[in-house]
C-alpha positions in Angstrom: 0.0 0.0 0.0 1.1 3.5 -0.7 0.0 6.8 -2.0 0.9 9.6 -4.4 0.4 13.2 -3.3 0.3 16.4 -5.3 0.6 19.9 -3.9 -0.4 22.4 -6.6 1.6 20.6 -9.4 1.5 22.6 -12.5 1.3 20.8 -15.9 2.0 23.1 -18.8 1.8 22.4 -22.5 3.5 25.1 -24.5 2.6 25.6 -28.2 3.6 28.0 -30.9 0.2 29.8 -30.5 -0.9 31.5 -27.3 -4.4 29.9 -27.6 -2.8 26.4 -27.4 -1.0 26.9 -24.1 -2.6 25.0 -21.2 -2.0 25.2 -17.5 -3.5 22.4 -15.5 -3.1 22.6 -11.6 -3.3 19.3 -9.8 -3.6 18.9 -6.0 -4.6 16.0 -3.8 -3.9 12.3 -3.1 -4.3 8.9 -4.8 -4.0 5.8 -2.5 -2.5 2.8 -4.2 -2.4 -1.0 -3.9 0.7 -1.7 -5.9 0.0 0.4 -9.0 -3.8 0.2 -8.8 -5.6 3.2 -7.4 -7.8 2.4 -4.4 -8.9 5.9 -3.2 -9.1 9.2 -5.0 -9.0 12.8 -3.6 -7.7 15.0 -6.4 -8.6 18.5 -7.6 -7.9 19.8 -11.1 -8.2 23.4 -12.1 -7.0 25.7 -14.9 -7.0 25.1 -18.7 -6.5 21.7 -20.4 -4.6 22.0 -23.6 -6.1 19.9 -26.5 -2.7 18.3 -27.0 -3.0 16.7 -23.5 -5.8 14.6 -25.0 -3.5 13.3 -27.6 -1.2 12.0 -24.8 -4.0 10.8 -22.5 -6.2 9.2 -25.1 -4.0 8.3 -28.1 -6.2 5.5 -29.3 -9.2 7.9 -29.6 -7.6 11.3 -30.5 -5.5 11.8 -33.6 -5.1 15.6 -33.2 -6.4 18.2 -30.8 -5.8 22.0 -30.5 -7.1 24.9 -28.4 -8.2 24.8 -24.8 -10.8 23.4 -22.5 -11.3 25.5 -19.3 -12.2 23.9 -16.0 -14.9 26.0 -14.5 -13.9 26.1 -10.8 -12.5 22.7 -10.0 -12.9 19.2 -11.5 -13.0 16.8 -8.5 -11.8 13.2 -8.8 -13.0 11.3 -5.6 -14.1 8.0 -4.2 -12.8 4.5 -3.8 -11.8 2.0 -6.4 -9.7 2.0 -9.6 -11.9 4.6 -11.3 -12.7 7.9 -9.6 -16.1 9.7 -9.4 -16.0 12.9 -11.4 -17.7 16.2 -10.6 -17.2 19.6 -12.3 -17.8 21.6 -15.4 -15.8 22.1 -18.6 -16.0 25.2 -20.9 -15.1 25.2 -24.6 -13.4 28.1 -26.3 -12.2 27.3 -29.8 -11.3 23.7 -29.1 -10.8 21.4 -32.1 -10.3 17.7 -32.3 -9.8 15.0 -35.0 -11.0 11.7 -33.6 -8.8 8.8 -34.6 -10.1 7.0 -37.7 -12.6 9.8 -38.6 -10.2 12.2 -40.5 -12.6 15.2 -40.0 -12.0 18.1 -37.8 -14.7 19.0 -35.2 -14.4 22.4 -33.6 -16.2 23.7 -30.6 -16.3 27.5 -30.5 -18.2 27.7 -27.2 -20.3 25.7 -24.8 -20.1 23.7 -21.6 -20.2 20.2 -20.2 -21.3 19.4 -16.7 -19.9 16.2 -15.3 -21.4 14.1 -12.5 -21.0 10.6 -11.3 -23.5 8.1 -9.8 -21.7 5.3 -7.8 -23.2 1.9 -7.0 -20.7 -0.4 -5.3 -17.7 -0.7 -7.8 -19.8 0.6 -10.7 -19.5 4.2 -11.9 -22.0 5.9 -14.2 -20.7 9.2 -15.5 -23.2 11.7 -16.9 -22.0 14.4 -19.2 -24.7 17.2 -19.6 -24.0 19.2 -22.8 -25.4 22.7 -23.1 -25.1 25.7 -25.5 -22.4 24.1 -27.6 -21.7 25.6 -31.1 -19.0 24.7 -33.6 -18.1 23.4 -37.0 -17.5 20.1 -38.7 -15.1 20.8 -41.6 -16.8 23.6 -43.5 -20.3 23.0 -42.0 -21.9 24.7 -39.1 -23.1 23.0 -35.9 -25.3 24.9 -33.5 -27.7 24.5 -30.6 -26.0 21.3 -29.4 -27.5 20.1 -26.1 -28.3 16.8 -24.4 -26.4 14.2 -22.4 -24.2 11.1 -22.6 -24.2 8.5 -19.9 -21.2 6.2 -19.6 -21.3 3.1 -17.3 -18.1 1.2 -16.6 -16.4 2.6 -19.6 -19.2 1.8 -22.1 -21.8 4.3 -23.6 -25.0 3.4 -21.8 -27.4 6.1 -22.9 -27.4 9.2 -25.1 -29.7 12.0 -26.0 -28.4 14.8 -28.2 -29.9 17.6 -30.2 -27.8 19.1 -33.0 -28.7 21.7 -35.7 -26.4 21.3 -38.7 -26.0 23.3 -41.8 -23.8 22.7 -44.9 -22.1 19.6 -43.6 -20.2 18.0 -46.5 -20.8 14.4 -47.5 -17.7 12.5 -48.3 -17.1 9.0 -49.5 -13.9 7.5 -48.1 -11.2 6.5 -50.6 -12.5 8.9 -53.2 -11.4 12.3 -54.5 -13.4 15.4 -53.7 -13.7 17.7 -56.8 
């Protein structure tokens, strides 16, 4: 048994552009059994650089730019290998290319509230999406709202509303003229 403690650790990602520079503050403790987390008490604040997602989720994110701001603090808490999450994220010109999709999705503004329901060892994360606007390639996405529910790492339920205009249709392995 052991633990890892953080006292206002600053994680910075520097980029060529000012709008890509993130500063994530980490504070708290994670209790461990070997290398497996058993208890979480961590606070995150600041701005998450999109490039951090490429490092944290390389199998899902091919490229990411811009920033996601943490509104107040993002709290990671509870017992077990996966923490309960609570907090809010704000988009301000954040773009991502999911791996395998090859299309850029940009969020110009909007927010996501994150909450967790715990039942024994099971975690159900709820992501409430509100007032999100952005683009997909040359098309416009607006009035995005709804929720995603993820239970034990799998999408369990989703309800999303999206207004889309001028989204290009592309057939893979063909030339656009």
